[in-house]
TORKOL-4160 file (C-alpha; in steps of 0.2 Angstrom, whole numbers, padded with zeros to 4 digits, m for minus):
386
<pt num="1" X="0207" Y="0161" Z="0253"/>
<pt num="2" X="0210" Y="0142" Z="0254"/>
<pt num="3" X="0221" Y="0134" Z="0240"/>
<pt num="4" X="0222" Y="0116" Z="0235"/>
<pt num="5" X="0237" Y="0109" Z="0227"/>
<pt num="6" X="0232" Y="0115" Z="0210"/>
<pt num="7" X="0227" Y="0132" Z="0216"/>
<pt num="8" X="0243" Y="0134" Z="0225"/>
<pt num="9" X="0254" Y="0130" Z="0210"/>
<pt num="10" X="0243" Y="0142" Z="0199"/>
<pt num="11" X="0245" Y="0156" Z="0211"/>
<pt num="12" X="0264" Y="0155" Z="0214"/>
<pt num="13" X="0273" Y="0168" Z="0204"/>
<pt num="14" X="0282" Y="0160" Z="0189"/>
<pt num="15" X="0298" Y="0168" Z="0193"/>
<pt num="16" X="0298" Y="0160" Z="0211"/>
<pt num="17" X="0295" Y="0143" Z="0203"/>
<pt num="18" X="0309" Y="0146" Z="0191"/>
<pt num="19" X="0321" Y="0151" Z="0204"/>
<pt num="20" X="0316" Y="0136" Z="0215"/>
<pt num="21" X="0318" Y="0124" Z="0200"/>
<pt num="22" X="0335" Y="0132" Z="0196"/>
<pt num="23" X="0341" Y="0129" Z="0214"/>
<pt num="24" X="0336" Y="0111" Z="0213"/>
<pt num="25" X="0344" Y="0108" Z="0196"/>
<pt num="26" X="0360" Y="0117" Z="0202"/>
<pt num="27" X="0361" Y="0106" Z="0217"/>
<pt num="28" X="0359" Y="0089" Z="0208"/>
<pt num="29" X="0366" Y="0092" Z="0191"/>
<pt num="30" X="0381" Y="0081" Z="0187"/>
<pt num="31" X="0390" Y="0095" Z="0178"/>
<pt num="32" X="0388" Y="0114" Z="0178"/>
<pt num="33" X="0378" Y="0121" Z="0163"/>
<pt num="34" X="0386" Y="0133" Z="0151"/>
<pt num="35" X="0384" Y="0151" Z="0155"/>
<pt num="36" X="0370" Y="0160" Z="0145"/>
<pt num="37" X="0374" Y="0175" Z="0135"/>
<pt num="38" X="0371" Y="0192" Z="0144"/>
<pt num="39" X="0354" Y="0198" Z="0143"/>
<pt num="40" X="0360" Y="0214" Z="0134"/>
<pt num="41" X="0367" Y="0204" Z="0120"/>
<pt num="42" X="0350" Y="0196" Z="0116"/>
<pt num="43" X="0342" Y="0214" Z="0117"/>
<pt num="44" X="0353" Y="0220" Z="0103"/>
<pt num="45" X="0356" Y="0204" Z="0093"/>
<pt num="46" X="0350" Y="0204" Z="0075"/>
<pt num="47" X="0347" Y="0186" Z="0070"/>
<pt num="48" X="0345" Y="0184" Z="0051"/>
<pt num="49" X="0337" Y="0167" Z="0052"/>
<pt num="50" X="0321" Y="0160" Z="0059"/>
<pt num="51" X="0304" Y="0168" Z="0061"/>
<pt num="52" X="0305" Y="0174" Z="0079"/>
<pt num="53" X="0314" Y="0186" Z="0090"/>
<pt num="54" X="0329" Y="0178" Z="0098"/>
<pt num="55" X="0326" Y="0177" Z="0117"/>
<pt num="56" X="0337" Y="0173" Z="0132"/>
<pt num="57" X="0330" Y="0158" Z="0140"/>
<pt num="58" X="0336" Y="0164" Z="0157"/>
<pt num="59" X="0326" Y="0180" Z="0155"/>
<pt num="60" X="0310" Y="0171" Z="0151"/>
<pt num="61" X="0303" Y="0169" Z="0169"/>
<pt num="62" X="0305" Y="0187" Z="0172"/>
<pt num="63" X="0296" Y="0192" Z="0156"/>
<pt num="64" X="0282" Y="0180" Z="0160"/>
<pt num="65" X="0281" Y="0187" Z="0178"/>
<pt num="66" X="0280" Y="0205" Z="0171"/>
<pt num="67" X="0266" Y="0200" Z="0159"/>
<pt num="68" X="0257" Y="0192" Z="0174"/>
<pt num="69" X="0258" Y="0208" Z="0184"/>
<pt num="70" X="0249" Y="0217" Z="0170"/>
<pt num="71" X="0234" Y="0207" Z="0170"/>
<pt num="72" X="0221" Y="0207" Z="0184"/>
<pt num="73" X="0215" Y="0189" Z="0181"/>
<pt num="74" X="0227" Y="0180" Z="0169"/>
<pt num="75" X="0225" Y="0162" Z="0175"/>
<pt num="76" X="0213" Y="0151" Z="0165"/>
<pt num="77" X="0206" Y="0134" Z="0171"/>
<pt num="78" X="0206" Y="0120" Z="0158"/>
<pt num="79" X="0208" Y="0134" Z="0145"/>
<pt num="80" X="0192" Y="0143" Z="0151"/>
<pt num="81" X="0193" Y="0162" Z="0156"/>
<pt num="82" X="0208" Y="0172" Z="0160"/>
<pt num="83" X="0221" Y="0176" Z="0146"/>
<pt num="84" X="0216" Y="0161" Z="0136"/>
<pt num="85" X="0198" Y="0169" Z="0133"/>
<pt num="86" X="0206" Y="0186" Z="0130"/>
<pt num="87" X="0217" Y="0179" Z="0117"/>
<pt num="88" X="0203" Y="0169" Z="0108"/>
<pt num="89" X="0193" Y="0185" Z="0107"/>
<pt num="90" X="0208" Y="0195" Z="0100"/>
<pt num="91" X="0211" Y="0182" Z="0087"/>
<pt num="92" X="0193" Y="0181" Z="0081"/>
<pt num="93" X="0194" Y="0200" Z="0078"/>
<pt num="94" X="0211" Y="0199" Z="0069"/>
<pt num="95" X="0206" Y="0185" Z="0058"/>
<pt num="96" X="0188" Y="0190" Z="0055"/>
<pt num="97" X="0180" Y="0174" Z="0062"/>
<pt num="98" X="0165" Y="0171" Z="0074"/>
<pt num="99" X="0175" Y="0161" Z="0087"/>
<pt num="100" X="0192" Y="0155" Z="0091"/>
<pt num="101" X="0198" Y="0140" Z="0101"/>
<pt num="102" X="0215" Y="0138" Z="0110"/>
<pt num="103" X="0224" Y="0123" Z="0104"/>
<pt num="104" X="0240" Y="0115" Z="0113"/>
<pt num="105" X="0248" Y="0110" Z="0096"/>
<pt num="106" X="0246" Y="0114" Z="0077"/>
<pt num="107" X="0244" Y="0096" Z="0073"/>
<pt num="108" X="0228" Y="0095" Z="0084"/>
<pt num="109" X="0222" Y="0111" Z="0076"/>
<pt num="110" X="0224" Y="0105" Z="0058"/>
<pt num="111" X="0217" Y="0088" Z="0062"/>
<pt num="112" X="0201" Y="0094" Z="0071"/>
<pt num="113" X="0198" Y="0107" Z="0057"/>
<pt num="114" X="0199" Y="0093" Z="0043"/>
<pt num="115" X="0188" Y="0081" Z="0054"/>
<pt num="116" X="0175" Y="0094" Z="0056"/>
<pt num="117" X="0175" Y="0101" Z="0039"/>
<pt num="118" X="0174" Y="0084" Z="0030"/>
<pt num="119" X="0161" Y="0076" Z="0041"/>
<pt num="120" X="0155" Y="0061" Z="0032"/>
<pt num="121" X="0165" Y="0065" Z="0016"/>
<pt num="122" X="0181" Y="0057" Z="0020"/>
<pt num="123" X="0191" Y="0064" Z="0006"/>
<pt num="124" X="0202" Y="0080" Z="0007"/>
<pt num="125" X="0214" Y="0088" Z="m0005"/>
<pt num="126" X="0231" Y="0095" Z="0002"/>
<pt num="127" X="0248" Y="0101" Z="m0004"/>
<pt num="128" X="0261" Y="0087" Z="m0005"/>
<pt num="129" X="0273" Y="0099" Z="0003"/>
<pt num="130" X="0261" Y="0104" Z="0017"/>
<pt num="131" X="0263" Y="0101" Z="0036"/>
<pt num="132" X="0247" Y="0091" Z="0036"/>
<pt num="133" X="0254" Y="0079" Z="0023"/>
<pt num="134" X="0272" Y="0078" Z="0027"/>
<pt num="135" X="0274" Y="0082" Z="0046"/>
<pt num="136" X="0259" Y="0076" Z="0056"/>
<pt num="137" X="0263" Y="0057" Z="0055"/>
<pt num="138" X="0247" Y="0053" Z="0045"/>
<pt num="139" X="0236" Y="0059" Z="0060"/>
<pt num="140" X="0221" Y="0064" Z="0050"/>
<pt num="141" X="0220" Y="0047" Z="0041"/>
<pt num="142" X="0224" Y="0037" Z="0056"/>
<pt num="143" X="0213" Y="0045" Z="0069"/>
<pt num="144" X="0198" Y="0051" Z="0058"/>
<pt num="145" X="0199" Y="0040" Z="0042"/>
<pt num="146" X="0201" Y="0054" Z="0030"/>
<pt num="147" X="0210" Y="0051" Z="0014"/>
<pt num="148" X="0222" Y="0064" Z="0010"/>
<pt num="149" X="0225" Y="0067" Z="m0009"/>
<pt num="150" X="0242" Y="0076" Z="m0012"/>
<pt num="151" X="0244" Y="0090" Z="m0025"/>
<pt num="152" X="0258" Y="0100" Z="m0032"/>
<pt num="153" X="0273" Y="0089" Z="m0029"/>
<pt num="154" X="0288" Y="0099" Z="m0026"/>
<pt num="155" X="0279" Y="0115" Z="m0027"/>
<pt num="156" X="0271" Y="0127" Z="m0014"/>
<pt num="157" X="0254" Y="0129" Z="m0023"/>
<pt num="158" X="0243" Y="0118" Z="m0034"/>
<pt num="159" X="0236" Y="0127" Z="m0049"/>
<pt num="160" X="0217" Y="0130" Z="m0051"/>
<pt num="161" X="0217" Y="0117" Z="m0065"/>
<pt num="162" X="0225" Y="0104" Z="m0053"/>
<pt num="163" X="0212" Y="0107" Z="m0040"/>
<pt num="164" X="0198" Y="0105" Z="m0052"/>
<pt num="165" X="0205" Y="0089" Z="m0060"/>
<pt num="166" X="0207" Y="0081" Z="m0043"/>
<pt num="167" X="0189" Y="0085" Z="m0039"/>
<pt num="168" X="0183" Y="0078" Z="m0055"/>
<pt num="169" X="0193" Y="0062" Z="m0053"/>
<pt num="170" X="0185" Y="0059" Z="m0037"/>
<pt num="171" X="0167" Y="0063" Z="m0043"/>
<pt num="172" X="0166" Y="0054" Z="m0060"/>
<pt num="173" X="0164" Y="0036" Z="m0063"/>
<pt num="174" X="0151" Y="0023" Z="m0056"/>
<pt num="175" X="0157" Y="0026" Z="m0038"/>
<pt num="176" X="0159" Y="0045" Z="m0036"/>
<pt num="177" X="0168" Y="0051" Z="m0020"/>
<pt num="178" X="0163" Y="0068" Z="m0012"/>
<pt num="179" X="0178" Y="0079" Z="m0008"/>
<pt num="180" X="0174" Y="0086" Z="0009"/>
<pt num="181" X="0188" Y="0099" Z="0012"/>
<pt num="182" X="0203" Y="0107" Z="0004"/>
<pt num="183" X="0217" Y="0112" Z="0016"/>
<pt num="184" X="0229" Y="0125" Z="0010"/>
<pt num="185" X="0245" Y="0130" Z="0019"/>
<pt num="186" X="0253" Y="0147" Z="0017"/>
<pt num="187" X="0267" Y="0151" Z="0019"/>
<pt num="188" X="0274" Y="0134" Z="0015"/>
<pt num="189" X="0289" Y="0130" Z="0025"/>
<pt num="190" X="0295" Y="0115" Z="0015"/>
<pt num="191" X="0294" Y="0127" Z="m0001"/>
<pt num="192" X="0306" Y="0140" Z="0007"/>
<pt num="193" X="0292" Y="0150" Z="0014"/>
<pt num="194" X="0283" Y="0152" Z="m0003"/>
<pt num="195" X="0265" Y="0158" Z="m0001"/>
<pt num="196" X="0249" Y="0156" Z="m0010"/>
<pt num="197" X="0244" Y="0172" Z="m0018"/>
<pt num="198" X="0227" Y="0181" Z="m0014"/>
<pt num="199" X="0221" Y="0179" Z="m0032"/>
<pt num="200" X="0225" Y="0160" Z="m0032"/>
<pt num="201" X="0216" Y="0157" Z="m0015"/>
<pt num="202" X="0201" Y="0167" Z="m0021"/>
<pt num="203" X="0200" Y="0156" Z="m0037"/>
<pt num="204" X="0201" Y="0140" Z="m0027"/>
<pt num="205" X="0188" Y="0146" Z="m0015"/>
<pt num="206" X="0176" Y="0150" Z="m0029"/>
<pt num="207" X="0178" Y="0133" Z="m0036"/>
<pt num="208" X="0176" Y="0125" Z="m0019"/>
<pt num="209" X="0160" Y="0134" Z="m0015"/>
<pt num="210" X="0153" Y="0129" Z="m0032"/>
<pt num="211" X="0156" Y="0111" Z="m0027"/>
<pt num="212" X="0150" Y="0113" Z="m0009"/>
<pt num="213" X="0168" Y="0109" Z="m0003"/>
<pt num="214" X="0174" Y="0118" Z="0013"/>
<pt num="215" X="0191" Y="0126" Z="0015"/>
<pt num="216" X="0204" Y="0126" Z="0029"/>
<pt num="217" X="0220" Y="0137" Z="0030"/>
<pt num="218" X="0235" Y="0131" Z="0039"/>
<pt num="219" X="0241" Y="0148" Z="0042"/>
<pt num="220" X="0254" Y="0143" Z="0056"/>
<pt num="221" X="0265" Y="0157" Z="0049"/>
<pt num="222" X="0251" Y="0168" Z="0041"/>
<pt num="223" X="0256" Y="0184" Z="0049"/>
<pt num="224" X="0273" Y="0183" Z="0040"/>
<pt num="225" X="0264" Y="0188" Z="0024"/>
<pt num="226" X="0260" Y="0205" Z="0031"/>
<pt num="227" X="0266" Y="0218" Z="0020"/>
<pt num="228" X="0265" Y="0208" Z="0004"/>
<pt num="229" X="0256" Y="0216" Z="m0011"/>
<pt num="230" X="0238" Y="0213" Z="m0010"/>
<pt num="231" X="0238" Y="0204" Z="0006"/>
<pt num="232" X="0227" Y="0208" Z="0021"/>
<pt num="233" X="0224" Y="0196" Z="0036"/>
<pt num="234" X="0205" Y="0197" Z="0036"/>
<pt num="235" X="0202" Y="0197" Z="0017"/>
<pt num="236" X="0214" Y="0182" Z="0015"/>
<pt num="237" X="0206" Y="0172" Z="0029"/>
<pt num="238" X="0188" Y="0177" Z="0023"/>
<pt num="239" X="0190" Y="0163" Z="0009"/>
<pt num="240" X="0192" Y="0149" Z="0023"/>
<pt num="241" X="0180" Y="0141" Z="0034"/>
<pt num="242" X="0193" Y="0138" Z="0047"/>
<pt num="243" X="0210" Y="0145" Z="0050"/>
<pt num="244" X="0225" Y="0139" Z="0061"/>
<pt num="245" X="0239" Y="0151" Z="0067"/>
<pt num="246" X="0254" Y="0146" Z="0078"/>
<pt num="247" X="0258" Y="0155" Z="0094"/>
<pt num="248" X="0276" Y="0150" Z="0096"/>
<pt num="249" X="0283" Y="0151" Z="0079"/>
<pt num="250" X="0284" Y="0171" Z="0080"/>
<pt num="251" X="0272" Y="0177" Z="0094"/>
<pt num="252" X="0284" Y="0173" Z="0109"/>
<pt num="253" X="0274" Y="0159" Z="0116"/>
<pt num="254" X="0282" Y="0143" Z="0123"/>
<pt num="255" X="0268" Y="0132" Z="0114"/>
<pt num="256" X="0251" Y="0132" Z="0107"/>
<pt num="257" X="0240" Y="0139" Z="0093"/>
<pt num="258" X="0223" Y="0144" Z="0089"/>
<pt num="259" X="0209" Y="0138" Z="0077"/>
<pt num="260" X="0196" Y="0150" Z="0071"/>
<pt num="261" X="0179" Y="0148" Z="0062"/>
<pt num="262" X="0160" Y="0148" Z="0064"/>
<pt num="263" X="0154" Y="0147" Z="0082"/>
<pt num="264" X="0144" Y="0130" Z="0080"/>
<pt num="265" X="0160" Y="0122" Z="0072"/>
<pt num="266" X="0171" Y="0129" Z="0086"/>
<pt num="267" X="0159" Y="0123" Z="0099"/>
<pt num="268" X="0162" Y="0105" Z="0092"/>
<pt num="269" X="0181" Y="0109" Z="0091"/>
<pt num="270" X="0181" Y="0112" Z="0110"/>
<pt num="271" X="0172" Y="0095" Z="0113"/>
<pt num="272" X="0184" Y="0086" Z="0101"/>
<pt num="273" X="0199" Y="0095" Z="0109"/>
<pt num="274" X="0195" Y="0087" Z="0125"/>
<pt num="275" X="0191" Y="0070" Z="0117"/>
<pt num="276" X="0209" Y="0070" Z="0110"/>
<pt num="277" X="0217" Y="0075" Z="0126"/>
<pt num="278" X="0220" Y="0093" Z="0122"/>
<pt num="279" X="0211" Y="0102" Z="0136"/>
<pt num="280" X="0226" Y="0105" Z="0147"/>
<pt num="281" X="0224" Y="0112" Z="0164"/>
<pt num="282" X="0232" Y="0129" Z="0160"/>
<pt num="283" X="0236" Y="0139" Z="0144"/>
<pt num="284" X="0240" Y="0156" Z="0151"/>
<pt num="285" X="0258" Y="0153" Z="0150"/>
<pt num="286" X="0256" Y="0153" Z="0131"/>
<pt num="287" X="0242" Y="0165" Z="0130"/>
<pt num="288" X="0250" Y="0180" Z="0139"/>
<pt num="289" X="0266" Y="0182" Z="0128"/>
<pt num="290" X="0255" Y="0179" Z="0112"/>
<pt num="291" X="0243" Y="0192" Z="0118"/>
<pt num="292" X="0257" Y="0205" Z="0121"/>
<pt num="293" X="0264" Y="0201" Z="0103"/>
<pt num="294" X="0247" Y="0203" Z="0094"/>
<pt num="295" X="0247" Y="0222" Z="0097"/>
<pt num="296" X="0250" Y="0230" Z="0080"/>
<pt num="297" X="0256" Y="0214" Z="0073"/>
<pt num="298" X="0252" Y="0217" Z="0055"/>
<pt num="299" X="0261" Y="0233" Z="0055"/>
<pt num="300" X="0276" Y="0226" Z="0064"/>
<pt num="301" X="0278" Y="0212" Z="0052"/>
<pt num="302" X="0275" Y="0223" Z="0037"/>
<pt num="303" X="0290" Y="0233" Z="0044"/>
<pt num="304" X="0300" Y="0217" Z="0045"/>
<pt num="305" X="0297" Y="0214" Z="0027"/>
<pt num="306" X="0301" Y="0231" Z="0021"/>
<pt num="307" X="0317" Y="0231" Z="0031"/>
<pt num="308" X="0322" Y="0214" Z="0023"/>
<pt num="309" X="0318" Y="0221" Z="0006"/>
<pt num="310" X="0330" Y="0236" Z="0010"/>
<pt num="311" X="0344" Y="0224" Z="0015"/>
<pt num="312" X="0342" Y="0213" Z="0000"/>
<pt num="313" X="0342" Y="0228" Z="m0012"/>
<pt num="314" X="0358" Y="0234" Z="m0003"/>
<pt num="315" X="0366" Y="0216" Z="m0005"/>
<pt num="316" X="0361" Y="0216" Z="m0023"/>
<pt num="317" X="0370" Y="0232" Z="m0026"/>
<pt num="318" X="0386" Y="0225" Z="m0017"/>
<pt num="319" X="0399" Y="0215" Z="m0027"/>
<pt num="320" X="0402" Y="0198" Z="m0020"/>
<pt num="321" X="0383" Y="0194" Z="m0015"/>
<pt num="322" X="0370" Y="0186" Z="m0026"/>
<pt num="323" X="0352" Y="0186" Z="m0019"/>
<pt num="324" X="0341" Y="0171" Z="m0024"/>
<pt num="325" X="0323" Y="0176" Z="m0020"/>
<pt num="326" X="0308" Y="0164" Z="m0019"/>
<pt num="327" X="0293" Y="0167" Z="m0030"/>
<pt num="328" X="0279" Y="0174" Z="m0019"/>
<pt num="329" X="0291" Y="0172" Z="m0004"/>
<pt num="330" X="0288" Y="0177" Z="0014"/>
<pt num="331" X="0303" Y="0180" Z="0025"/>
<pt num="332" X="0316" Y="0168" Z="0017"/>
<pt num="333" X="0329" Y="0170" Z="0004"/>
<pt num="334" X="0345" Y="0162" Z="m0002"/>
<pt num="335" X="0361" Y="0172" Z="m0001"/>
<pt num="336" X="0376" Y="0167" Z="m0011"/>
<pt num="337" X="0393" Y="0174" Z="m0004"/>
<pt num="338" X="0409" Y="0175" Z="m0014"/>
<pt num="339" X="0425" Y="0169" Z="m0006"/>
<pt num="340" X="0432" Y="0187" Z="m0004"/>
<pt num="341" X="0416" Y="0192" Z="0006"/>
<pt num="342" X="0417" Y="0176" Z="0016"/>
<pt num="343" X="0435" Y="0181" Z="0023"/>
<pt num="344" X="0432" Y="0188" Z="0040"/>
<pt num="345" X="0413" Y="0187" Z="0039"/>
<pt num="346" X="0412" Y="0177" Z="0056"/>
<pt num="347" X="0422" Y="0190" Z="0065"/>
<pt num="348" X="0413" Y="0204" Z="0058"/>
<pt num="349" X="0396" Y="0197" Z="0062"/>
<pt num="350" X="0402" Y="0193" Z="0080"/>
<pt num="351" X="0408" Y="0210" Z="0083"/>
<pt num="352" X="0392" Y="0218" Z="0076"/>
<pt num="353" X="0381" Y="0205" Z="0086"/>
<pt num="354" X="0373" Y="0199" Z="0070"/>
<pt num="355" X="0370" Y="0181" Z="0067"/>
<pt num="356" X="0366" Y="0171" Z="0051"/>
<pt num="357" X="0363" Y="0152" Z="0048"/>
<pt num="358" X="0377" Y="0140" Z="0043"/>
<pt num="359" X="0386" Y="0145" Z="0027"/>
<pt num="360" X="0387" Y="0129" Z="0016"/>
<pt num="361" X="0397" Y="0130" Z="0000"/>
<pt num="362" X="0396" Y="0149" Z="m0001"/>
<pt num="363" X="0377" Y="0149" Z="0002"/>
<pt num="364" X="0366" Y="0153" Z="0017"/>
<pt num="365" X="0347" Y="0155" Z="0019"/>
<pt num="366" X="0342" Y="0172" Z="0027"/>
<pt num="367" X="0327" Y="0173" Z="0037"/>
<pt num="368" X="0319" Y="0190" Z="0043"/>
<pt num="369" X="0311" Y="0192" Z="0060"/>
<pt num="370" X="0308" Y="0207" Z="0071"/>
<pt num="371" X="0326" Y="0208" Z="0077"/>
<pt num="372" X="0330" Y="0215" Z="0060"/>
<pt num="373" X="0322" Y="0231" Z="0066"/>
<pt num="374" X="0335" Y="0234" Z="0079"/>
<pt num="375" X="0348" Y="0240" Z="0067"/>
<pt num="376" X="0347" Y="0251" Z="0051"/>
<pt num="377" X="0351" Y="0244" Z="0034"/>
<pt num="378" X="0368" Y="0252" Z="0033"/>
<pt num="379" X="0374" Y="0244" Z="0049"/>
<pt num="380" X="0369" Y="0227" Z="0043"/>
<pt num="381" X="0377" Y="0229" Z="0026"/>
<pt num="382" X="0393" Y="0234" Z="0034"/>
<pt num="383" X="0392" Y="0218" Z="0046"/>
<pt num="384" X="0390" Y="0207" Z="0031"/>
<pt num="385" X="0401" Y="0215" Z="0018"/>
<pt num="386" X="0414" Y="0223" Z="0028"/>
């Protein structure tokens, strides 16, 4: 088989490329890099912060090589075929949608969804604390001319009455404006991971359908809702025309996301992805880890939630700790620690190979991810309380 430059680079095992890169960096680095933690420490580490499993970056080339070895034809070409196509099909089944498109970034996924859903009705309702409104540099307005109307200032979710009032304000008067889409983010990172309840989503969806308004879900961290009362991935997503989910926040991928929805709309999303420079040469490096992480994903994250609840219940029963839960929260809580419990805390956690975020004035935000399943509740309580 004759390989051109691109074919050669796509065929070389990732571990070999990583080793070659490592030798070059070692030869030309101005100063030696700090030694990484032993792999074994990462394998047993319980990190009570963040959404994802803690990983040793030095072990990632070997992990990706192992995933490559498991697939007969993993490599895609410009996001067609290989592991990318397999990932798209798996997400379509998980979310209950007709088709799914790999996206290199969440910003692009959210932008294209709103552009397609709005069409000529350049008016969209969003949460003020949402990623679309606060963290995407006004992309939707700048590139697609869509006016974003923010709701629920300082809160995770707008009320049904707020949504209805915003629609009415646009539609009444001598020059009525058609609302093209409503974008809802859940969980909301800027609201300490608070979520929109299934009941509220259903109510907003009914109102939107009655007004012929389409719905987009920024579900970057959607799977963290697994295990919440009344929540199921498919029923929740059924209310939305399009759904975005991140691949790197908790599915072990180095980058990327997916956008799911009806086939005709996703065909247009593929065209727009290319127009906006998102049809990268390869996506298998992100698709393979995400594919591996999708097996039993709802059950795993439900187990994470249950383990977090057990730990919080134990802390609430322990003197010197006060748990401040988030209404409709996902995986984040605030823990207040009394001075007596802070004494020796760092040493205890170090010894137990448990990590938490920075304690500030006796308070720390805890985040639960799959690493909490590596130890039982009694072990974690002992590490925290002594």
